[in-house]
LOZA-646027 format. One record per residue (C-alpha): residue number from 1; residue in one letter; chain; x, z, y. Coordinates in pm, whole numbers. Example, Ala and Ser with C-alpha at 12.3 -4.5 7.8 and 13.67 -1.06 7.14 Angstrom:
{n: 1, res: a, chain: A, u: 1230, w: 780, v: -450}
{n: 2, res: s, chain: A, u: 1367, w: 714, v: -106}
//
This chain:
{n: 1, res: m, chain: A, u: -2692, w: 471, v: -1975}
{n: 2, res: l, chain: A, u: -2386, w: 719, v: -1985}
{n: 3, res: k, chain: A, u: -2519, w: 844, v: -2273}
{n: 4, res: v, chain: A, u: -2530, w: 518, v: -2470}
{n: 5, res: l, chain: A, u: -2187, w: 428, v: -2379}
{n: 6, res: q, chain: A, u: -2076, w: 777, v: -2539}
{n: 7, res: i, chain: A, u: -2245, w: 689, v: -2852}
{n: 8, res: t, chain: A, u: -2099, w: 367, v: -2858}
{n: 9, res: f, chain: A, u: -1760, w: 487, v: -2812}
{n: 10, res: s, chain: A, u: -1827, w: 779, v: -3044}
{n: 11, res: s, chain: A, u: -1940, w: 545, v: -3299}
{n: 12, res: l, chain: A, u: -1645, w: 298, v: -3233}
{n: 13, res: l, chain: A, u: -1387, w: 596, v: -3253}
{n: 14, res: i, chain: A, u: -1528, w: 701, v: -3613}
{n: 15, res: t, chain: A, u: -1527, w: 330, v: -3713}
{n: 16, res: f, chain: A, u: -1186, w: 301, v: -3617}
{n: 17, res: t, chain: A, u: -1059, w: 665, v: -3768}
{n: 18, res: l, chain: A, u: -1239, w: 550, v: -4095}
{n: 19, res: i, chain: A, u: -1010, w: 215, v: -4105}
{n: 20, res: s, chain: A, u: -728, w: 397, v: -4039}
{n: 21, res: l, chain: A, u: -769, w: 683, v: -4329}
{n: 22, res: s, chain: A, u: -867, w: 405, v: -4573}
{n: 23, res: k, chain: A, u: -515, w: 209, v: -4496}
{n: 24, res: a, chain: A, u: -314, w: 539, v: -4532}
{n: 25, res: d, chain: A, u: -435, w: 559, v: -4891}
{n: 26, res: l, chain: A, u: -267, w: 248, v: -4996}
{n: 27, res: i, chain: A, u: 53, w: 398, v: -5174}
{n: 28, res: k, chain: A, u: 395, w: 292, v: -5030}
{n: 29, res: p, chain: A, u: 711, w: 234, v: -5227}
{n: 30, res: r, chain: A, u: 914, w: 492, v: -5305}
{n: 31, res: s, chain: A, u: 1206, w: 524, v: -5514}
{n: 32, res: d, chain: A, u: 1065, w: 765, v: -5764}
{n: 33, res: i, chain: A, u: 807, w: 533, v: -5889}
{n: 34, res: k, chain: A, u: 897, w: 340, v: -6188}
{n: 35, res: p, chain: A, u: 890, w: -35, v: -6298}
{n: 36, res: a, chain: A, u: 577, w: -19, v: -6503}
{n: 37, res: e, chain: A, u: 412, w: 211, v: -6261}
{n: 38, res: v, chain: A, u: 496, w: -66, v: -5964}
{n: 39, res: i, chain: A, u: 268, w: -320, v: -6175}
{n: 40, res: k, chain: A, u: 7, w: -66, v: -6267}
{n: 41, res: i, chain: A, u: -24, w: 34, v: -5892}
{n: 42, res: q, chain: A, u: -78, w: -344, v: -5791}
{n: 43, res: l, chain: A, u: -307, w: -438, v: -6101}
{n: 44, res: n, chain: A, u: -515, w: -138, v: -6024}
{n: 45, res: g, chain: A, u: -551, w: -239, v: -5646}
{n: 46, res: l, chain: A, u: -631, w: -588, v: -5712}
{n: 47, res: q, chain: A, u: -885, w: -449, v: -5996}
{n: 48, res: k, chain: A, u: -1066, w: -272, v: -5729}
{n: 49, res: n, chain: A, u: -979, w: -507, v: -5427}
{n: 50, res: d, chain: A, u: -1263, w: -422, v: -5190}
{n: 51, res: d, chain: A, u: -1285, w: -40, v: -5291}
{n: 52, res: n, chain: A, u: -1113, w: 110, v: -4995}
{n: 53, res: y, chain: A, u: -1161, w: -192, v: -4763}
{n: 54, res: k, chain: A, u: -1179, w: -578, v: -4772}
{n: 55, res: d, chain: A, u: -879, w: -663, v: -4945}
{n: 56, res: s, chain: A, u: -731, w: -347, v: -4971}
{n: 57, res: g, chain: A, u: -590, w: -452, v: -5293}
{n: 58, res: i, chain: A, u: -427, w: -738, v: -5218}
{n: 59, res: e, chain: A, u: -253, w: -556, v: -4904}
{n: 60, res: q, chain: A, u: -177, w: -272, v: -5227}
{n: 61, res: t, chain: A, u: 7, w: -581, v: -5373}
{n: 62, res: w, chain: A, u: 171, w: -676, v: -5096}
{n: 63, res: n, chain: A, u: 319, w: -307, v: -5018}
{n: 64, res: f, chain: A, u: 570, w: -346, v: -5342}
{n: 65, res: a, chain: A, u: 619, w: -727, v: -5329}
{n: 66, res: h, chain: A, u: 1031, w: -749, v: -5247}
{n: 67, res: p, chain: A, u: 1142, w: -896, v: -4928}
{n: 68, res: n, chain: A, u: 1232, w: -1198, v: -5060}
{n: 69, res: n, chain: A, u: 911, w: -1244, v: -5223}
{n: 70, res: k, chain: A, u: 712, w: -1223, v: -4907}
{n: 71, res: k, chain: A, u: 952, w: -1480, v: -4768}
{n: 72, res: n, chain: A, u: 828, w: -1689, v: -4992}
{n: 73, res: t, chain: A, u: 469, w: -1618, v: -4984}
{n: 74, res: g, chain: A, u: 473, w: -1611, v: -4603}
{n: 75, res: p, chain: A, u: 288, w: -1345, v: -4392}
{n: 76, res: l, chain: A, u: 9, w: -1152, v: -4531}
{n: 77, res: l, chain: A, u: -257, w: -1357, v: -4433}
{n: 78, res: n, chain: A, u: -89, w: -1663, v: -4654}
{n: 79, res: f, chain: A, u: -50, w: -1407, v: -4928}
{n: 80, res: k, chain: A, u: -429, w: -1295, v: -4942}
{n: 81, res: m, chain: A, u: -510, w: -1673, v: -4932}
{n: 82, res: m, chain: A, u: -266, w: -1748, v: -5228}
{n: 83, res: i, chain: A, u: -442, w: -1442, v: -5445}
{n: 84, res: k, chain: A, u: -792, w: -1562, v: -5361}
{n: 85, res: g, chain: A, u: -689, w: -1922, v: -5444}
{n: 86, res: r, chain: A, u: -741, w: -2095, v: -5784}
{n: 87, res: s, chain: A, u: -402, w: -2007, v: -5923}
{n: 88, res: y, chain: A, u: -452, w: -1619, v: -5939}
{n: 89, res: q, chain: A, u: -848, w: -1503, v: -5836}
{n: 90, res: m, chain: A, u: -880, w: -1390, v: -6180}
{n: 91, res: l, chain: A, u: -681, w: -1084, v: -6087}
{n: 92, res: l, chain: A, u: -932, w: -999, v: -5832}
{n: 93, res: n, chain: A, u: -1176, w: -759, v: -5960}
{n: 94, res: h, chain: A, u: -1068, w: -808, v: -6343}
{n: 95, res: v, chain: A, u: -1210, w: -581, v: -6597}
{n: 96, res: s, chain: A, u: -896, w: -461, v: -6791}
{n: 97, res: h, chain: A, u: -550, w: -495, v: -6800}
{n: 98, res: t, chain: A, u: -239, w: -388, v: -7045}
{n: 99, res: i, chain: A, u: 114, w: -391, v: -6920}
{n: 100, res: t, chain: A, u: 389, w: -443, v: -7159}
{n: 101, res: e, chain: A, u: 741, w: -449, v: -7083}
{n: 102, res: i, chain: A, u: 934, w: -720, v: -7223}
{n: 103, res: g, chain: A, u: 1311, w: -654, v: -7126}
{n: 104, res: s, chain: A, u: 1542, w: -464, v: -6856}
{n: 105, res: g, chain: A, u: 1835, w: -369, v: -6733}
{n: 106, res: d, chain: A, u: 1930, w: -134, v: -6436}
{n: 107, res: k, chain: A, u: 1798, w: -322, v: -6178}
{n: 108, res: w, chain: A, u: 1549, w: -544, v: -6314}
{n: 109, res: a, chain: A, u: 1236, w: -520, v: -6579}
{n: 110, res: q, chain: A, u: 1029, w: -785, v: -6698}
{n: 111, res: f, chain: A, u: 668, w: -690, v: -6832}
{n: 112, res: e, chain: A, u: 395, w: -890, v: -7026}
{n: 113, res: v, chain: A, u: 85, w: -864, v: -6825}
{n: 114, res: v, chain: A, u: -256, w: -939, v: -6994}
{n: 115, res: i, chain: A, u: -566, w: -921, v: -6791}
{n: 116, res: l, chain: A, u: -969, w: -971, v: -6875}
{n: 117, res: d, chain: A, u: -1136, w: -1136, v: -6588}
{n: 118, res: k, chain: A, u: -1462, w: -1076, v: -6467}
{n: 119, res: e, chain: A, u: -1591, w: -1407, v: -6679}
{n: 120, res: k, chain: A, u: -1430, w: -1211, v: -6989}
{n: 121, res: i, chain: A, u: -1153, w: -1468, v: -7030}
{n: 122, res: y, chain: A, u: -817, w: -1308, v: -7115}
{n: 123, res: h, chain: A, u: -497, w: -1435, v: -6902}
{n: 124, res: k, chain: A, u: -137, w: -1355, v: -6957}
{n: 125, res: f, chain: A, u: 137, w: -1317, v: -6689}
{n: 126, res: n, chain: A, u: 505, w: -1271, v: -6687}
{n: 127, res: w, chain: A, u: 559, w: -1009, v: -6399}
{n: 128, res: q, chain: A, u: 925, w: -937, v: -6277}
{n: 129, res: v, chain: A, u: 1025, w: -636, v: -6053}
{n: 130, res: e, chain: A, u: 1362, w: -561, v: -5904}
{n: 131, res: k, chain: A, u: 1550, w: -257, v: -5799}
{n: 132, res: y, chain: A, u: 1629, w: -292, v: -5392}
{n: 133, res: t, chain: A, u: 1970, w: -234, v: -5340}
{n: 134, res: d, chain: A, u: 1980, w: -294, v: -4967}
{n: 135, res: e, chain: A, u: 1983, w: -30, v: -4700}
{n: 136, res: g, chain: A, u: 1685, w: 79, v: -4543}
{n: 137, res: p, chain: A, u: 1360, w: 255, v: -4661}
{n: 138, res: l, chain: A, u: 1311, w: 31, v: -4949}
{n: 139, res: k, chain: A, u: 1650, w: 127, v: -5111}
{n: 140, res: d, chain: A, u: 1635, w: 221, v: -5454}
{n: 141, res: c, chain: A, u: 1280, w: 90, v: -5494}
{n: 142, res: w, chain: A, u: 1111, w: -127, v: -5757}
{n: 143, res: l, chain: A, u: 973, w: -395, v: -5608}
{n: 144, res: t, chain: A, u: 814, w: -750, v: -5764}
{n: 145, res: t, chain: A, u: 1004, w: -1015, v: -5758}
{n: 146, res: m, chain: A, u: 802, w: -1282, v: -5948}
{n: 147, res: v, chain: A, u: 473, w: -1327, v: -6113}
{n: 148, res: s, chain: A, u: 441, w: -1665, v: -6333}
{n: 149, res: s, chain: A, u: 131, w: -1889, v: -6329}
{n: 150, res: p, chain: A, u: -130, w: -1733, v: -6573}
{n: 151, res: i, chain: A, u: -203, w: -1868, v: -6912}
{n: 152, res: p, chain: A, u: -540, w: -1875, v: -7031}
{n: 153, res: l, chain: A, u: -581, w: -1704, v: -7364}
{n: 154, res: g, chain: A, u: -936, w: -1792, v: -7419}
{n: 155, res: s, chain: A, u: -1250, w: -1588, v: -7398}
{n: 156, res: s, chain: A, u: -1279, w: -1206, v: -7504}
{n: 157, res: i, chain: A, u: -1608, w: -1339, v: -7718}
//
């Protein structure tokens, strides 16, 4: 009985360690990450949403959401439901994406993002990031403040 408990405990410990290591692999905002790189990190995560663990891509995207944006979307669980909902589900596990800067200033940058979803349909988004200026660990980090509703562009076929 003791041996079974030791094996069970060891299995649980290994599982929790692997989960912790996976969560540690998520990229955190840093002041040296450029605006387009922020969007690329988010899109790469969403493209491979469950690769590290379930919804790791959504959590990666959440890491780079501006605190004001997080207030609007609610806690992470609400954000996950929003991304999986009808409006943004095409971002999950999409085939490819392009990022084109359409305007910028000292503290903001806006991009056109076009994704090809797994159904082979193109969608266009306007994606905006802003430099966080308040004190704290996010100071001078570029964070997402807005993602438009998708505009379907039609099939790739």
